C-alpha positions in Angstrom: -13.4 -6.6 -1.8 -13.3 -2.8 -1.8 -10.3 -1.1 -3.0 -9.1 1.9 -1.0 -6.1 4.0 -0.1 -4.1 2.5 2.7 -0.8 2.5 4.2 1.2 -0.9 3.8 4.5 -2.1 4.6 7.0 -2.8 1.7 8.1 -6.6 2.2 11.3 -5.6 0.1 12.5 -2.5 1.6 10.6 -2.9 4.9 9.5 0.8 4.6 5.7 2.0 4.9 4.4 3.3 1.9 0.9 4.5 0.6 -0.9 2.1 -1.9 -3.8 3.3 -3.9 -6.0 1.3 -5.8 -5.7 3.5 -9.0 -2.2 2.2 -9.5 
């Protein structure tokens, strides 16, 4: 599975955030 930057929705706060594979 390829890792890439993408916008996900935080299941805890319910707000969108940018997830990076480098973290």
